[in-house]
C-alpha positions in Angstrom: -12.0 61.4 97.1 -11.2 63.1 100.5 -13.6 65.5 102.2 -11.7 68.7 101.0 -11.6 67.6 97.4 -15.3 66.7 97.6 -16.2 70.1 99.0 -14.2 71.8 96.3 -15.6 69.7 93.5 -19.3 70.2 94.5 -18.9 73.9 95.2 -19.8 73.6 98.9 -17.2 76.2 99.9 -18.8 78.7 97.5 -22.2 77.9 99.0 -20.9 78.4 102.5 -19.5 81.8 101.5 -22.3 83.0 99.3 -24.4 85.9 100.6 -24.8 88.1 97.6 -26.5 88.8 94.4 -27.5 85.3 93.2 -29.7 84.7 96.3 -31.1 88.2 96.1 -31.9 87.8 92.4 -33.7 84.5 93.1 -35.8 86.0 95.9 -36.8 89.0 93.7 -37.8 86.7 90.9 -39.9 84.6 93.1 -41.6 87.6 94.7 -42.9 88.6 91.2 -44.5 85.2 90.7 -44.2 81.4 90.6 -44.5 80.5 86.9 -46.5 77.5 85.8 -44.3 74.5 85.1 -44.4 70.8 84.4 -45.3 68.9 87.5 -42.3 68.6 89.8 -41.3 65.3 91.4 -41.5 65.0 95.2 -38.8 63.5 97.4 -38.6 61.8 100.8 -34.9 61.8 101.8 -33.4 59.9 104.7 -30.9 62.4 106.0 -29.3 60.4 108.8 -26.0 61.6 110.3 -25.5 65.4 109.9 -21.9 64.7 108.8 -23.4 63.4 105.5 -23.7 67.0 104.6 -19.9 67.4 104.2 -18.6 63.9 103.9 -17.9 62.1 100.6 -20.1 59.0 100.9 -22.8 57.1 99.0 -25.5 59.3 100.5 -24.0 62.7 99.7 -23.0 61.6 96.2 -26.5 60.5 95.4 -27.9 63.9 96.7 -25.4 65.7 94.5 -26.4 63.5 91.5 -30.1 64.3 92.2 -29.4 68.0 92.2 -27.8 67.7 88.7 -30.6 65.6 87.2 -33.8 67.0 88.7 -35.7 69.7 86.9 -34.4 73.0 88.4 -36.9 74.2 91.0 -38.1 77.8 91.2 -38.3 77.2 94.9 -38.1 74.5 97.5 -40.6 73.6 100.3 -38.9 71.5 102.9 -40.7 69.5 105.6 -38.0 68.5 108.1 -38.2 66.2 111.1 -36.3 68.8 113.1 -39.0 71.6 113.2 -41.6 70.4 115.7 -44.3 72.9 116.7 -47.8 73.1 118.2 -49.9 74.0 115.2 -48.6 74.1 111.7 -46.2 76.9 110.7 -44.3 78.1 107.6 -41.2 80.2 107.5 -41.8 83.7 106.2 -38.3 85.3 106.5 -36.5 86.4 103.4 -33.1 85.5 104.8 -33.3 82.3 106.9 -30.4 81.5 109.1 -28.5 78.2 109.0 -29.5 76.4 112.2 -26.9 74.0 113.7 -29.4 72.0 115.8 -27.0 69.3 117.1 -24.0 68.8 119.3 -20.8 66.8 119.6 -19.8 67.2 115.9 -16.6 68.6 114.5 -16.2 72.4 114.1 -16.2 72.0 110.3 -19.9 71.0 110.5 -20.7 74.0 112.7 -18.9 76.3 110.2 -21.2 75.4 107.4 -23.6 78.0 106.2 -26.4 77.5 103.6 -27.4 81.1 102.8 -30.3 80.3 100.5 -32.9 83.1 100.4 -36.3 82.6 101.9 -39.6 83.0 99.9 -42.3 85.0 101.7 -44.5 84.7 98.7 -44.3 80.9 98.6 -45.0 80.9 102.4 -48.1 82.9 101.8 -49.3 80.7 99.0 -48.6 77.6 101.1 -50.7 78.9 103.9 -53.6 79.8 101.5 -53.6 76.4 99.9 -54.0 74.5 103.2 -57.6 74.6 104.3 -57.4 71.4 106.5 -55.8 73.4 109.3 -54.6 77.0 109.9 -51.0 77.5 108.8 -49.4 80.5 110.5 -46.3 82.4 109.5 -43.0 82.2 111.5 -40.2 84.7 110.9 -37.8 83.3 113.6 -37.1 79.7 112.3 -34.4 79.3 109.6 -33.1 76.2 107.9 -32.4 73.3 110.3 -30.0 70.5 109.4 -32.8 68.3 108.2 -33.1 70.8 105.4 -29.6 72.2 104.7 -27.7 68.9 105.2 -29.3 67.5 102.1 -29.7 70.7 100.1 -26.0 71.5 100.4 -24.8 68.6 98.2 -27.9 68.9 96.0 -27.8 72.6 95.3 -24.5 73.8 96.6 -24.8 77.3 95.1 -27.6 78.0 97.6 -29.4 80.2 95.1 -32.9 78.6 95.1 -35.4 80.1 97.6 -36.3 77.7 100.5 -39.2 77.6 102.8 -39.8 75.2 105.7 -43.2 73.8 106.8 -43.3 72.6 110.4 -44.6 69.4 111.9 -47.3 69.5 114.6 -46.1 66.4 116.5 -49.3 66.3 118.6 -51.6 65.6 115.7 -52.5 62.1 114.3 -50.8 60.7 111.3 -53.7 61.4 109.0 -53.4 65.1 109.8 -50.0 65.2 108.1 -51.2 63.1 105.1 -54.2 65.4 104.5 -52.0 68.6 104.5 -49.7 66.9 102.0 -52.6 66.3 99.7 -53.4 70.0 99.7 -50.0 71.1 98.6 -50.1 69.6 95.1 -50.7 72.8 93.2 -47.2 74.0 94.2 -45.8 71.2 92.1 -47.3 72.8 89.0 -45.4 76.1 89.9 -41.9 74.7 89.9 -41.8 74.0 93.7 -39.7 71.0 94.7 -41.3 69.5 97.9 -38.9 67.5 100.1 -39.7 65.5 103.2 -36.5 65.0 105.2 -36.5 62.3 108.0 -35.8 58.6 108.1 -37.9 55.5 107.5 -36.4 53.9 110.6 -34.9 56.1 113.3 -33.8 54.8 116.7 -30.8 56.7 118.1 -30.9 54.6 121.4 -30.0 51.5 119.4 -27.4 52.9 117.1 -24.4 50.8 116.4 -21.8 53.5 116.9 -19.0 51.2 115.6 -21.0 50.8 112.3 -20.1 47.2 112.2 -22.6 46.4 109.5 -25.1 44.6 111.7 -28.8 45.5 111.1 -31.4 44.9 113.8 -34.2 42.4 112.7 -36.9 44.9 113.7 -35.3 47.7 111.7 -35.2 45.5 108.6 -38.7 44.3 109.2 -40.1 47.8 109.5 -38.2 49.1 106.4 -39.4 46.1 104.4 -43.0 46.4 105.5 -43.2 50.1 104.8 -41.6 49.7 101.4 -44.1 47.0 100.6 -47.0 49.2 101.5 -45.5 52.1 99.5 -45.2 49.9 96.5 -48.8 48.8 96.8 -50.1 52.3 97.3 -51.5 51.2 100.6 -51.4 54.5 102.3 -54.0 53.6 104.9 -51.8 50.8 106.3 -48.9 53.3 106.6 -51.1 55.8 108.4 -52.1 53.0 110.8 -48.6 51.6 111.1 -48.5 51.8 114.9 -51.6 49.7 115.4 -50.6 47.2 112.8 -46.9 46.7 113.6 -47.0 47.2 117.4 -43.7 46.6 119.1 -41.8 46.7 115.8 -43.2 50.2 115.2 -42.1 51.3 118.7 -38.6 50.1 118.1 -38.3 51.6 114.7 -39.6 55.0 116.0 -39.5 55.5 119.7 -40.5 59.0 118.7 -42.0 59.4 115.3 -40.8 62.8 114.2 -38.5 61.4 111.6 -41.4 59.4 110.0 -43.9 62.3 109.8 -42.4 64.0 106.7 -43.2 60.8 104.8 -46.9 61.3 105.2 -46.8 64.6 103.4 -44.9 63.1 100.5 -47.3 60.2 100.2 -50.2 62.6 100.3 -48.7 64.3 97.3 -48.7 61.2 95.2 -51.0 61.4 92.2 -52.7 58.6 90.3 -50.3 57.0 87.9 -47.2 58.3 89.5 -44.4 55.9 90.3 -42.0 55.5 93.2 -38.3 54.9 92.7 -35.9 54.4 95.6 -32.3 55.4 96.3 -29.9 55.2 99.3 -31.8 52.1 100.4 -29.4 51.0 103.1 -29.7 50.8 106.9 -27.0 52.8 108.5 -25.5 52.0 112.0 -28.0 49.2 112.5 -31.0 51.3 113.3 -31.2 54.2 110.8 -32.8 53.5 107.5 -31.5 55.8 104.8 -34.1 54.6 102.3 -35.2 57.5 100.2 -37.8 57.8 97.4 -38.8 60.0 94.5 -42.4 60.1 93.3 -42.9 61.3 89.7 
């Protein structure tokens, strides 16, 4: 299937053009209340190349499949690797803009809009739930590509309210894990919580020719982290830098793309299981391994 046919078949053109009543209706409904629901799953999604948002490939097809098979969320809380702040913030705007926070890509990618409504009421509830650290509102940030690039194939109608929670890059790993633990009540109110990053992310070592080679350190890091996740050994994951040393440095020269994982692991409840998808390493140094906890 070529890109144009994929966009038509998944409704992405409609999503890119949508500005009207469905989004407004969703926002008004959420402002009234978040209804109690069965516990929602949580996701960590390896988003990788922004072009995955509009290309027909294994990653985007899986995101599209997820959107069809997951319980329909009342709202989405996204924790993206691409919103770095001092202090922890949550978006409060009712109409978040689509942020094209990248360069050097085709015009088709810059033309994409994801006009999902915001959710000020969810933002307020999120800040009230977190007692570990103050969470302040932000009405300037919108939806960066860590969020919309995966939501576009998942929910192309863009009619589910979306809020983003920022990453305070200057805090230790345990900080992010503890915040995640305090967000669990949102899962009982129909909120789908998504962490968007990558399990391995080293842009300096990318194989731009995509020849299929995988660096030994990338495979080692991906395998070790997966083993710890399977064992529920969250403390080793929190201390990954000390334990894995040089391998950790190569896998994440900066660790912004790993931070969303700590929130998702913090949300895991006793008895919940992890399933994986998109478990390939792309361009040698980008792990697309993604997981669902339910």
